C-alpha positions in Angstrom: 66.6 -49.1 69.2 69.1 -50.0 72.1 68.4 -47.8 75.0 72.1 -47.2 76.1 71.0 -46.2 79.6 69.1 -49.6 80.4 71.1 -52.1 82.4 72.8 -55.0 80.6 71.3 -58.4 81.2 73.7 -60.4 83.5 74.1 -63.9 82.7 74.7 -66.1 85.6 78.3 -67.6 85.8 78.5 -71.5 86.1 81.4 -71.1 88.5 78.9 -69.1 90.8 76.2 -71.7 90.6 78.5 -74.7 91.2 80.8 -73.1 93.8 77.9 -73.3 96.5 77.3 -76.7 95.7 80.8 -77.8 96.1 81.2 -76.0 99.4 77.9 -77.5 100.7 79.0 -81.1 99.8 82.5 -80.9 101.1 81.0 -79.6 104.7 79.7 -83.0 105.7 82.9 -84.7 104.9 85.0 -81.8 106.8 82.9 -82.4 109.9 83.9 -86.1 110.0 87.6 -84.8 110.2 88.8 -84.4 114.0 89.6 -81.2 115.0 92.3 -81.8 117.4 95.5 -84.1 117.2 93.9 -86.2 119.8 91.0 -86.8 117.4 93.4 -88.2 114.5 95.3 -90.4 117.1 92.1 -91.6 118.5 91.5 -93.1 115.2 94.6 -94.6 115.0 94.0 -96.3 118.3 90.6 -97.7 117.3 92.0 -99.1 113.9 94.9 -100.8 116.0 92.7 -102.2 118.6 90.1 -103.6 116.0 93.1 -104.9 114.0 94.6 -107.0 116.8 91.1 -107.8 118.6 90.7 -109.7 115.1 93.9 -111.2 115.1 94.3 -112.4 118.7 91.4 -113.3 121.0 94.0 -112.5 123.9 94.3 -108.7 123.1 91.2 -107.4 124.0 90.9 -109.1 127.7 90.7 -107.1 130.9 94.0 -108.9 132.2 96.1 -108.1 128.9 94.8 -104.4 129.0 95.6 -104.1 132.7 99.2 -105.8 132.2 99.7 -103.6 129.2 98.9 -100.1 131.6 101.3 -101.4 134.3 104.0 -102.4 131.8 104.0 -98.8 130.2 103.2 -96.8 133.2 107.1 -95.8 133.6 107.3 -94.8 129.9 104.1 -92.6 130.5 105.9 -90.9 133.6 108.9 -90.5 131.2 107.1 -89.1 128.5 105.1 -86.6 130.7 108.5 -85.1 131.9 109.9 -85.0 128.6 106.5 -83.4 127.3 107.4 -80.5 129.3 111.0 -80.4 128.0 109.5 -80.4 124.3 107.0 -77.5 125.1 109.9 -75.1 125.8 111.4 -76.2 122.5 114.1 -78.3 123.9 114.9 -81.9 123.9 116.6 -84.3 126.5 117.9 -88.1 125.6 119.3 -88.5 128.9 116.2 -89.3 131.3 116.7 -93.0 131.2 120.1 -92.7 132.2 119.3 -90.3 135.0 116.4 -92.9 136.2 119.1 -95.6 136.4 121.6 -93.7 138.4 118.8 -92.5 140.7 117.5 -96.4 141.1 121.3 -97.3 142.2 121.7 -94.3 144.4 118.7 -95.1 146.5 119.4 -98.8 146.5 122.9 -98.0 147.9 122.0 -95.7 150.4 119.2 -98.3 151.4 121.4 -101.3 151.5 124.8 -100.1 152.5 123.7 -96.9 154.8 120.6 -98.1 156.4 118.2 -95.5 154.7 114.7 -97.2 155.3 112.2 -94.4 155.3 110.2 -94.3 152.3 109.3 -90.9 152.1 112.9 -89.9 152.5 114.0 -92.1 150.0 111.7 -91.0 147.4 112.5 -87.3 148.0 116.1 -87.8 147.8 115.5 -89.6 144.7 113.5 -87.1 143.1 115.6 -84.2 144.0 118.7 -86.0 142.8 117.0 -86.5 139.4 115.9 -82.8 139.5 119.4 -81.7 140.1 120.9 -83.7 137.1 118.2 -82.4 134.8 118.9 -78.7 135.7 122.6 -79.4 135.1 121.4 -80.4 131.7 119.8 -76.9 131.5 122.9 -75.1 132.6 125.1 -76.8 130.2 122.5 -76.2 127.3 121.5 -72.8 128.0 124.2 -71.3 130.2 127.0 -72.4 127.3 124.8 -72.2 124.2 125.2 -75.6 123.3 122.6 -77.6 121.3 120.3 -79.4 123.7 120.3 -82.9 121.6 124.2 -82.6 121.9 124.3 -81.9 125.7 121.7 -84.7 126.7 123.1 -87.5 124.4 126.6 -86.9 125.6 125.1 -86.5 129.4 123.4 -90.0 128.7 126.7 -91.6 127.6 128.6 -90.1 130.6 126.0 -91.2 133.3 125.4 -94.5 132.1 128.9 -95.4 131.4 129.8 -94.1 134.7 127.1 -96.2 136.4 128.5 -99.5 134.4 131.8 -98.9 135.3 131.4 -98.3 139.0 129.0 -101.2 139.6 130.4 -103.7 137.0 126.9 -103.9 135.8 125.9 -106.0 138.9 122.4 -105.9 139.7 121.0 -105.2 143.3 118.4 -107.6 144.8 118.4 -107.3 148.5 116.1 -104.2 148.5 113.9 -102.8 151.3 110.7 -104.3 151.7 108.8 -101.2 151.1 110.4 -100.8 147.6 109.2 -104.2 146.6 106.3 -105.5 148.6 103.3 -105.7 146.2 100.4 -103.8 147.5 96.7 -104.4 146.8 95.5 -101.0 145.2 92.0 -100.8 144.0 91.1 -104.4 143.8 87.7 -105.1 141.8 86.0 -108.4 140.6 84.8 -108.8 137.2 83.4 -112.3 135.4 84.2 -114.0 138.4 87.8 -113.0 138.7 89.6 -110.6 140.8 91.7 -107.9 139.4 93.5 -104.8 140.8 94.5 -101.6 139.3 98.2 -101.4 140.4 100.4 -98.6 142.1 102.7 -98.0 138.9 99.3 -97.1 136.8 98.1 -94.8 139.7 101.3 -93.0 139.9 101.0 -92.4 136.2 97.8 -91.0 136.3 98.6 -88.7 139.3 101.9 -87.4 137.2 99.3 -87.0 134.4 96.7 -84.9 136.4 99.7 -82.6 138.1 101.3 -82.2 134.7 97.9 -81.1 133.3 97.3 -78.6 136.0 100.7 -77.3 135.8 100.6 -76.4 132.3 97.0 -75.5 131.5 95.9 -73.9 135.1 98.9 -72.0 136.2 100.7 -68.9 134.9 103.9 -71.1 134.7 102.5 -73.3 132.5 101.1 -70.5 130.1 104.8 -69.2 130.2 106.3 -72.4 129.2 104.0 -72.7 126.2 104.7 -68.9 125.4 108.4 -69.5 125.7 108.4 -72.8 123.5 106.2 -70.8 120.7 108.6 -67.7 120.4 111.7 -67.7 122.9 112.8 -64.4 121.9 109.3 -62.9 122.0 109.0 -64.2 125.4 112.2 -62.8 126.7 111.0 -59.3 125.2 107.9 -59.3 127.2 109.9 -60.2 130.5 109.5 -63.9 130.8 112.8 -65.1 132.7 113.5 -67.7 129.9 116.7 -69.1 131.8 114.9 -70.0 134.9 111.9 -71.5 132.6 114.6 -73.8 131.1 116.0 -75.0 134.7 112.5 -75.6 135.8 111.5 -77.7 132.6 114.8 -79.8 132.7 114.7 -80.2 136.6 111.1 -81.5 136.0 111.9 -84.2 133.5 114.8 -84.9 135.8 112.3 -85.2 138.8 110.0 -87.4 136.5 112.7 -89.9 135.4 113.9 -90.5 139.0 110.2 -91.0 140.0 109.8 -93.2 137.1 113.0 -95.2 137.8 111.9 -95.9 141.4 108.5 -97.2 140.0 110.4 -99.5 137.6 112.2 -101.0 140.7 108.7 -101.5 142.4 107.6 -103.3 139.3 110.4 -105.9 138.9 111.8 -106.2 142.4 115.3 -105.5 141.5 117.8 -102.6 140.2 119.2 -103.6 137.0 121.6 -100.7 135.6 120.8 -101.4 132.0 117.2 -102.1 132.1 115.9 -98.7 131.1 118.7 -97.6 128.7 117.7 -98.1 125.3 114.1 -97.2 125.2 114.3 -93.3 124.9 113.4 -93.1 121.3 110.1 -94.8 121.9 109.2 -92.2 124.8 110.2 -89.5 122.4 108.3 -90.9 119.6 105.3 -91.2 122.0 105.3 -87.6 122.9 105.6 -86.3 119.1 102.6 -88.9 118.2 100.8 -87.1 120.9 101.2 -83.8 119.2 104.3 -82.4 121.0 106.2 -80.3 118.4 110.0 -80.3 118.3 110.0 -76.5 117.7 108.1 -76.2 120.9 104.9 -74.6 122.1 102.6 -77.5 121.1 101.0 -80.8 122.6 99.0 -81.9 125.3 99.0 -84.2 128.1 96.1 -86.3 126.7 97.7 -86.8 123.5 101.2 -87.7 125.2 99.4 -90.5 127.0 97.6 -91.5 123.9 101.0 -91.8 122.0 102.4 -93.9 124.9 99.7 -96.4 124.7 99.6 -96.6 121.2 103.3 -97.7 121.1 102.4 -100.1 124.0 99.4 -101.7 122.0 101.5 -101.8 119.0 104.1 -103.9 120.7 101.8 -105.9 122.6 99.7 -106.9 119.8 102.7 -107.9 117.4 103.7 -110.0 120.3 100.5 -111.8 120.8 100.5 -112.7 117.1 104.1 -114.0 117.2 105.7 -111.3 115.2 109.5 -111.6 115.6 111.3 -108.8 117.4 113.4 -107.6 114.5 110.6 -107.2 112.1 108.3 -105.6 115.0 110.6 -102.5 115.2 110.0 -102.0 111.4 106.3 -102.2 111.6 106.5 -99.8 114.4 108.6 -97.3 112.6 106.1 -97.4 109.7 103.3 -97.0 111.9 104.7 -94.0 113.9 105.7 -92.4 110.5 102.2 -92.7 109.2 100.7 -91.8 112.4 102.9 -88.7 113.0 101.8 -87.8 109.1 98.1 -88.0 110.0 98.4 -86.0 113.2 100.1 -83.3 111.6 98.2 -83.2 108.2 95.3 -80.8 109.5 98.3 -78.3 110.6 100.2 -78.8 107.3 96.9 -78.1 105.3 96.2 -74.7 107.4 99.7 -73.3 106.7 100.4 -74.7 103.0 100.4 -72.1 100.5 101.5 -74.1 97.6 104.7 -74.1 95.5 104.2 -70.7 93.9 
């Protein structure tokens, strides 16, 4: 007779047996995946470096890497300034025009009015760039106009006025302090002498300052908080308007500094030399993990994005790819890299279709 008080035998479920096995088997694969956006971007950089090293024996040479770093130092300065604006949830496309205006302004003051003090010239240029950036912020958040519309309009206005007033004329007879090459950090390797140039050092200094600002100050924490949720930031007492003025002013200052460094590199002021590369800088910041909605990203990721685009262009040029097709390849890689770098975030928030 069956004892109704005795416990019924429990059969092990197949699902309960296999579930831990699947979890255990999946763990090693998960450990291989990067935990941060910079990790995904690092894998992309490794693939790009290995690929172009196999296709061209000139790519992974010390001289080429130094030249590449020098060439994209100005883009790095721009991207770091833009990153601060992106952190707040804004966007600014006018930085190249701001840089061009500041270049011409300082060159004119030096050539026509005798401005010869390097420190004063740099200070005036950076201040002018900051004022132009803050003017953007006043239009955007004072008049409640969409940031991308304001900054595209400002880019067209500044660049159009510059070309109209100067007739597109380049300036060559610049002060010696602005164009004289400096022997900065020379070193020897393989029997040859190399040097780390001033543009790269300026970019690294800007990167360090920006990192300290965003990660080690109360102001930086407020900028990230505002970008994450502007309304909540306002409710807890963060002065959103002043932070926007600071962020856009910071980008304007970095745009001016980048413009001055560009003149040092090439030895002349060319009004249209910088305009047209804004999307590359924006793409670099987004590749580095910056969100167009604000509150995300890092300084290290931004620099990695800059040099990813730089390596792509440099490598494609070395293997003889045409400039037209180069843009196609870079566009494809940017889309792929953005997809990879945001894959983990999407997986964490994805709840399915139903």
